[in-house]
mmCIF file of the N, C-alpha and C atoms, coordinates in Angstrom:
data_MODEL
# 
_entry.id   MODEL 
# 
loop_
_atom_site.group_PDB 
_atom_site.id 
_atom_site.type_symbol 
_atom_site.label_atom_id 
_atom_site.label_alt_id 
_atom_site.label_comp_id 
_atom_site.label_asym_id 
_atom_site.label_entity_id 
_atom_site.label_seq_id 
_atom_site.pdbx_PDB_ins_code 
_atom_site.Cartn_x 
_atom_site.Cartn_y 
_atom_site.Cartn_z 
_atom_site.occupancy 
_atom_site.B_iso_or_equiv 
_atom_site.pdbx_formal_charge 
_atom_site.auth_seq_id 
_atom_site.auth_comp_id 
_atom_site.auth_asym_id 
_atom_site.auth_atom_id 
_atom_site.pdbx_PDB_model_num 
ATOM 1   N N  . UNK A 1 1  ? 101.088 83.137  109.514 1.00 0.00 ? 1  UNK A N  1 
ATOM 2   C CA . UNK A 1 1  ? 101.567 84.511  109.489 1.00 0.00 ? 1  UNK A CA 1 
ATOM 3   C C  . UNK A 1 1  ? 100.763 85.353  110.467 1.00 0.00 ? 1  UNK A C  1 
ATOM 4   N N  . UNK A 1 2  ? 101.425 86.343  111.007 1.00 0.00 ? 2  UNK A N  1 
ATOM 5   C CA . UNK A 1 2  ? 100.774 87.247  111.950 1.00 0.00 ? 2  UNK A CA 1 
ATOM 6   C C  . UNK A 1 2  ? 100.611 88.618  111.300 1.00 0.00 ? 2  UNK A C  1 
ATOM 7   N N  . UNK A 1 3  ? 99.577  89.333  111.705 1.00 0.00 ? 3  UNK A N  1 
ATOM 8   C CA . UNK A 1 3  ? 99.373  90.702  111.222 1.00 0.00 ? 3  UNK A CA 1 
ATOM 9   C C  . UNK A 1 3  ? 100.184 91.636  112.118 1.00 0.00 ? 3  UNK A C  1 
ATOM 10  N N  . UNK A 1 4  ? 100.984 92.481  111.497 1.00 0.00 ? 4  UNK A N  1 
ATOM 11  C CA . UNK A 1 4  ? 101.792 93.454  112.230 1.00 0.00 ? 4  UNK A CA 1 
ATOM 12  C C  . UNK A 1 4  ? 101.697 94.800  111.519 1.00 0.00 ? 4  UNK A C  1 
ATOM 13  N N  . UNK A 1 5  ? 101.897 95.867  112.272 1.00 0.00 ? 5  UNK A N  1 
ATOM 14  C CA . UNK A 1 5  ? 101.936 97.207  111.696 1.00 0.00 ? 5  UNK A CA 1 
ATOM 15  C C  . UNK A 1 5  ? 103.341 97.464  111.181 1.00 0.00 ? 5  UNK A C  1 
ATOM 16  N N  . UNK A 1 6  ? 103.439 97.828  109.893 1.00 0.00 ? 6  UNK A N  1 
ATOM 17  C CA . UNK A 1 6  ? 104.727 97.999  109.225 1.00 0.00 ? 6  UNK A CA 1 
ATOM 18  C C  . UNK A 1 6  ? 104.802 99.396  108.611 1.00 0.00 ? 6  UNK A C  1 
ATOM 19  N N  . UNK A 1 7  ? 105.949 100.049 108.785 1.00 0.00 ? 7  UNK A N  1 
ATOM 20  C CA . UNK A 1 7  ? 106.178 101.367 108.181 1.00 0.00 ? 7  UNK A CA 1 
ATOM 21  C C  . UNK A 1 7  ? 106.322 101.200 106.678 1.00 0.00 ? 7  UNK A C  1 
ATOM 22  N N  . UNK A 1 8  ? 105.543 101.947 105.910 1.00 0.00 ? 8  UNK A N  1 
ATOM 23  C CA . UNK A 1 8  ? 105.580 101.861 104.446 1.00 0.00 ? 8  UNK A CA 1 
ATOM 24  C C  . UNK A 1 8  ? 106.854 102.467 103.866 1.00 0.00 ? 8  UNK A C  1 
ATOM 25  N N  . UNK A 1 9  ? 107.552 103.283 104.631 1.00 0.00 ? 9  UNK A N  1 
ATOM 26  C CA . UNK A 1 9  ? 108.743 103.955 104.129 1.00 0.00 ? 9  UNK A CA 1 
ATOM 27  C C  . UNK A 1 9  ? 109.989 103.086 104.306 1.00 0.00 ? 9  UNK A C  1 
ATOM 28  N N  . UNK A 1 10 ? 110.202 102.559 105.536 1.00 0.00 ? 10 UNK A N  1 
ATOM 29  C CA . UNK A 1 10 ? 111.448 101.836 105.806 1.00 0.00 ? 10 UNK A CA 1 
ATOM 30  C C  . UNK A 1 10 ? 111.242 100.367 106.183 1.00 0.00 ? 10 UNK A C  1 
ATOM 31  N N  . UNK A 1 11 ? 109.985 99.910  106.220 1.00 0.00 ? 11 UNK A N  1 
ATOM 32  C CA . UNK A 1 11 ? 109.626 98.527  106.559 1.00 0.00 ? 11 UNK A CA 1 
ATOM 33  C C  . UNK A 1 11 ? 109.910 98.133  108.000 1.00 0.00 ? 11 UNK A C  1 
ATOM 34  N N  . UNK A 1 12 ? 110.014 99.133  108.894 1.00 0.00 ? 12 UNK A N  1 
ATOM 35  C CA . UNK A 1 12 ? 110.132 98.847  110.324 1.00 0.00 ? 12 UNK A CA 1 
ATOM 36  C C  . UNK A 1 12 ? 108.850 98.167  110.790 1.00 0.00 ? 12 UNK A C  1 
ATOM 37  N N  . UNK A 1 13 ? 108.977 97.087  111.549 1.00 0.00 ? 13 UNK A N  1 
ATOM 38  C CA . UNK A 1 13 ? 107.820 96.358  112.063 1.00 0.00 ? 13 UNK A CA 1 
ATOM 39  C C  . UNK A 1 13 ? 107.611 96.754  113.520 1.00 0.00 ? 13 UNK A C  1 
ATOM 40  N N  . UNK A 1 14 ? 106.446 97.353  113.813 1.00 0.00 ? 14 UNK A N  1 
ATOM 41  C CA . UNK A 1 14 ? 106.138 97.746  115.187 1.00 0.00 ? 14 UNK A CA 1 
ATOM 42  C C  . UNK A 1 14 ? 105.840 96.494  115.997 1.00 0.00 ? 14 UNK A C  1 
ATOM 43  N N  . UNK A 1 15 ? 106.551 96.341  117.112 1.00 0.00 ? 15 UNK A N  1 
ATOM 44  C CA . UNK A 1 15 ? 106.375 95.173  117.962 1.00 0.00 ? 15 UNK A CA 1 
ATOM 45  C C  . UNK A 1 15 ? 106.369 95.588  119.433 1.00 0.00 ? 15 UNK A C  1 
ATOM 46  N N  . UNK A 1 16 ? 105.746 96.728  119.714 1.00 0.00 ? 16 UNK A N  1 
ATOM 47  C CA . UNK A 1 16 ? 105.720 97.256  121.070 1.00 0.00 ? 16 UNK A CA 1 
ATOM 48  C C  . UNK A 1 16 ? 104.680 96.581  121.942 1.00 0.00 ? 16 UNK A C  1 
ATOM 49  N N  . UNK A 1 17 ? 104.722 96.889  123.227 1.00 0.00 ? 17 UNK A N  1 
ATOM 50  C CA . UNK A 1 17 ? 103.791 96.289  124.185 1.00 0.00 ? 17 UNK A CA 1 
ATOM 51  C C  . UNK A 1 17 ? 102.406 96.934  124.111 1.00 0.00 ? 17 UNK A C  1 
ATOM 52  N N  . UNK A 1 18 ? 102.332 98.181  123.686 1.00 0.00 ? 18 UNK A N  1 
ATOM 53  C CA . UNK A 1 18 ? 101.057 98.884  123.571 1.00 0.00 ? 18 UNK A CA 1 
ATOM 54  C C  . UNK A 1 18 ? 100.468 98.590  122.192 1.00 0.00 ? 18 UNK A C  1 
ATOM 55  N N  . UNK A 1 19 ? 99.161  98.304  122.153 1.00 0.00 ? 19 UNK A N  1 
ATOM 56  C CA . UNK A 1 19 ? 98.504  98.093  120.854 1.00 0.00 ? 19 UNK A CA 1 
ATOM 57  C C  . UNK A 1 19 ? 98.735  99.314  119.969 1.00 0.00 ? 19 UNK A C  1 
ATOM 58  N N  . UNK A 1 20 ? 99.086  99.084  118.709 1.00 0.00 ? 20 UNK A N  1 
ATOM 59  C CA . UNK A 1 20 ? 99.394  100.183 117.789 1.00 0.00 ? 20 UNK A CA 1 
ATOM 60  C C  . UNK A 1 20 ? 98.240  101.169 117.710 1.00 0.00 ? 20 UNK A C  1 
ATOM 61  N N  . UNK A 1 21 ? 97.013  100.666 117.698 1.00 0.00 ? 21 UNK A N  1 
ATOM 62  C CA . UNK A 1 21 ? 95.835  101.535 117.589 1.00 0.00 ? 21 UNK A CA 1 
ATOM 63  C C  . UNK A 1 21 ? 95.705  102.472 118.787 1.00 0.00 ? 21 UNK A C  1 
ATOM 64  N N  . UNK A 1 22 ? 96.283  102.092 119.927 1.00 0.00 ? 22 UNK A N  1 
ATOM 65  C CA . UNK A 1 22 ? 96.174  102.903 121.139 1.00 0.00 ? 22 UNK A CA 1 
ATOM 66  C C  . UNK A 1 22 ? 97.291  103.928 121.274 1.00 0.00 ? 22 UNK A C  1 
ATOM 67  N N  . UNK A 1 23 ? 98.279  103.880 120.361 1.00 0.00 ? 23 UNK A N  1 
ATOM 68  C CA . UNK A 1 23 ? 99.356  104.869 120.386 1.00 0.00 ? 23 UNK A CA 1 
ATOM 69  C C  . UNK A 1 23 ? 98.795  106.221 119.986 1.00 0.00 ? 23 UNK A C  1 
ATOM 70  N N  . UNK A 1 24 ? 99.366  107.276 120.538 1.00 0.00 ? 24 UNK A N  1 
ATOM 71  C CA . UNK A 1 24 ? 98.927  108.622 120.186 1.00 0.00 ? 24 UNK A CA 1 
ATOM 72  C C  . UNK A 1 24 ? 99.239  108.963 118.737 1.00 0.00 ? 24 UNK A C  1 
ATOM 73  N N  . UNK A 1 25 ? 98.536  109.966 118.211 1.00 0.00 ? 25 UNK A N  1 
ATOM 74  C CA . UNK A 1 25 ? 98.755  110.387 116.828 1.00 0.00 ? 25 UNK A CA 1 
ATOM 75  C C  . UNK A 1 25 ? 100.148 110.985 116.634 1.00 0.00 ? 25 UNK A C  1 
ATOM 76  N N  . UNK A 1 26 ? 100.844 111.273 117.741 1.00 0.00 ? 26 UNK A N  1 
ATOM 77  C CA . UNK A 1 26 ? 102.184 111.837 117.647 1.00 0.00 ? 26 UNK A CA 1 
ATOM 78  C C  . UNK A 1 26 ? 103.265 110.749 117.560 1.00 0.00 ? 26 UNK A C  1 
ATOM 79  N N  . UNK A 1 27 ? 102.859 109.465 117.510 1.00 0.00 ? 27 UNK A N  1 
ATOM 80  C CA . UNK A 1 27 ? 103.836 108.382 117.390 1.00 0.00 ? 27 UNK A CA 1 
ATOM 81  C C  . UNK A 1 27 ? 104.581 108.523 116.061 1.00 0.00 ? 27 UNK A C  1 
ATOM 82  N N  . UNK A 1 28 ? 105.909 108.334 116.118 1.00 0.00 ? 28 UNK A N  1 
ATOM 83  C CA . UNK A 1 28 ? 106.725 108.405 114.914 1.00 0.00 ? 28 UNK A CA 1 
ATOM 84  C C  . UNK A 1 28 ? 107.569 107.148 114.798 1.00 0.00 ? 28 UNK A C  1 
ATOM 85  N N  . UNK A 1 29 ? 107.850 106.737 113.583 1.00 0.00 ? 29 UNK A N  1 
ATOM 86  C CA . UNK A 1 29 ? 108.704 105.580 113.337 1.00 0.00 ? 29 UNK A CA 1 
ATOM 87  C C  . UNK A 1 29 ? 110.082 105.854 113.938 1.00 0.00 ? 29 UNK A C  1 
ATOM 88  N N  . UNK A 1 30 ? 110.594 104.945 114.770 1.00 0.00 ? 30 UNK A N  1 
ATOM 89  C CA . UNK A 1 30 ? 111.899 105.173 115.392 1.00 0.00 ? 30 UNK A CA 1 
ATOM 90  C C  . UNK A 1 30 ? 113.072 105.081 114.408 1.00 0.00 ? 30 UNK A C  1 
ATOM 91  N N  . UNK A 1 31 ? 112.834 104.552 113.216 1.00 0.00 ? 31 UNK A N  1 
ATOM 92  C CA . UNK A 1 31 ? 113.897 104.418 112.227 1.00 0.00 ? 31 UNK A CA 1 
ATOM 93  C C  . UNK A 1 31 ? 113.949 105.620 111.285 1.00 0.00 ? 31 UNK A C  1 
ATOM 94  N N  . UNK A 1 32 ? 112.823 105.927 110.636 1.00 0.00 ? 32 UNK A N  1 
ATOM 95  C CA . UNK A 1 32 ? 112.851 106.985 109.618 1.00 0.00 ? 32 UNK A CA 1 
ATOM 96  C C  . UNK A 1 32 ? 112.104 108.259 110.020 1.00 0.00 ? 32 UNK A C  1 
ATOM 97  N N  . UNK A 1 33 ? 111.329 108.222 111.113 1.00 0.00 ? 33 UNK A N  1 
ATOM 98  C CA . UNK A 1 33 ? 110.709 109.435 111.640 1.00 0.00 ? 33 UNK A CA 1 
ATOM 99  C C  . UNK A 1 33 ? 109.373 109.851 111.059 1.00 0.00 ? 33 UNK A C  1 
ATOM 100 N N  . UNK A 1 34 ? 108.782 109.025 110.187 1.00 0.00 ? 34 UNK A N  1 
ATOM 101 C CA . UNK A 1 34 ? 107.464 109.397 109.651 1.00 0.00 ? 34 UNK A CA 1 
ATOM 102 C C  . UNK A 1 34 ? 106.392 109.131 110.704 1.00 0.00 ? 34 UNK A C  1 
ATOM 103 N N  . UNK A 1 35 ? 105.243 109.789 110.540 1.00 0.00 ? 35 UNK A N  1 
ATOM 104 C CA . UNK A 1 35 ? 104.194 109.611 111.543 1.00 0.00 ? 35 UNK A CA 1 
ATOM 105 C C  . UNK A 1 35 ? 103.397 108.329 111.314 1.00 0.00 ? 35 UNK A C  1 
ATOM 106 N N  . UNK A 1 36 ? 102.531 108.063 112.263 1.00 0.00 ? 36 UNK A N  1 
ATOM 107 C CA . UNK A 1 36 ? 101.797 106.802 112.321 1.00 0.00 ? 36 UNK A CA 1 
ATOM 108 C C  . UNK A 1 36 ? 100.906 106.550 111.105 1.00 0.00 ? 36 UNK A C  1 
ATOM 109 N N  . UNK A 1 37 ? 100.558 107.587 110.363 1.00 0.00 ? 37 UNK A N  1 
ATOM 110 C CA . UNK A 1 37 ? 99.710  107.411 109.181 1.00 0.00 ? 37 UNK A CA 1 
ATOM 111 C C  . UNK A 1 37 ? 100.428 106.654 108.061 1.00 0.00 ? 37 UNK A C  1 
ATOM 112 N N  . UNK A 1 38 ? 101.744 106.522 108.159 1.00 0.00 ? 38 UNK A N  1 
ATOM 113 C CA . UNK A 1 38 ? 102.527 105.815 107.141 1.00 0.00 ? 38 UNK A CA 1 
ATOM 114 C C  . UNK A 1 38 ? 102.656 104.309 107.447 1.00 0.00 ? 38 UNK A C  1 
ATOM 115 N N  . UNK A 1 39 ? 101.991 103.836 108.490 1.00 0.00 ? 39 UNK A N  1 
ATOM 116 C CA . UNK A 1 39 ? 102.028 102.424 108.841 1.00 0.00 ? 39 UNK A CA 1 
ATOM 117 C C  . UNK A 1 39 ? 100.793 101.725 108.291 1.00 0.00 ? 39 UNK A C  1 
ATOM 118 N N  . UNK A 1 40 ? 100.962 100.480 107.867 1.00 0.00 ? 40 UNK A N  1 
ATOM 119 C CA . UNK A 1 40 ? 99.815  99.682  107.422 1.00 0.00 ? 40 UNK A CA 1 
ATOM 120 C C  . UNK A 1 40 ? 99.918  98.292  108.012 1.00 0.00 ? 40 UNK A C  1 
ATOM 121 N N  . UNK A 1 41 ? 98.787  97.657  108.185 1.00 0.00 ? 41 UNK A N  1 
ATOM 122 C CA . UNK A 1 41 ? 98.719  96.307  108.734 1.00 0.00 ? 41 UNK A CA 1 
ATOM 123 C C  . UNK A 1 41 ? 99.030  95.314  107.626 1.00 0.00 ? 41 UNK A C  1 
ATOM 124 N N  . UNK A 1 42 ? 100.065 94.499  107.853 1.00 0.00 ? 42 UNK A N  1 
ATOM 125 C CA . UNK A 1 42 ? 100.497 93.532  106.848 1.00 0.00 ? 42 UNK A CA 1 
ATOM 126 C C  . UNK A 1 42 ? 100.720 92.170  107.494 1.00 0.00 ? 42 UNK A C  1 
ATOM 127 N N  . UNK A 1 43 ? 100.706 91.132  106.654 1.00 0.00 ? 43 UNK A N  1 
ATOM 128 C CA . UNK A 1 43 ? 101.079 89.782  107.107 1.00 0.00 ? 43 UNK A CA 1 
ATOM 129 C C  . UNK A 1 43 ? 102.601 89.725  107.198 1.00 0.00 ? 43 UNK A C  1 
ATOM 130 N N  . UNK A 1 44 ? 103.114 89.328  108.356 1.00 0.00 ? 44 UNK A N  1 
ATOM 131 C CA . UNK A 1 44 ? 104.555 89.250  108.591 1.00 0.00 ? 44 UNK A CA 1 
ATOM 132 C C  . UNK A 1 44 ? 104.855 87.894  109.199 1.00 0.00 ? 44 UNK A C  1 
ATOM 133 N N  . UNK A 1 45 ? 105.903 87.241  108.729 1.00 0.00 ? 45 UNK A N  1 
ATOM 134 C CA . UNK A 1 45 ? 106.279 85.928  109.274 1.00 0.00 ? 45 UNK A CA 1 
ATOM 135 C C  . UNK A 1 45 ? 106.935 86.075  110.624 1.00 0.00 ? 45 UNK A C  1 
# 
């Protein structure tokens, strides 16, 4: 399993080219629109 950043609200899995930690604080989930504080690092297959 790989660790990925996942939105706690809609379960969107961030899979962008930029490291999640390097995204600005203004990053928002493209699905539900919550800010980056709603993402957590989880094991994803």
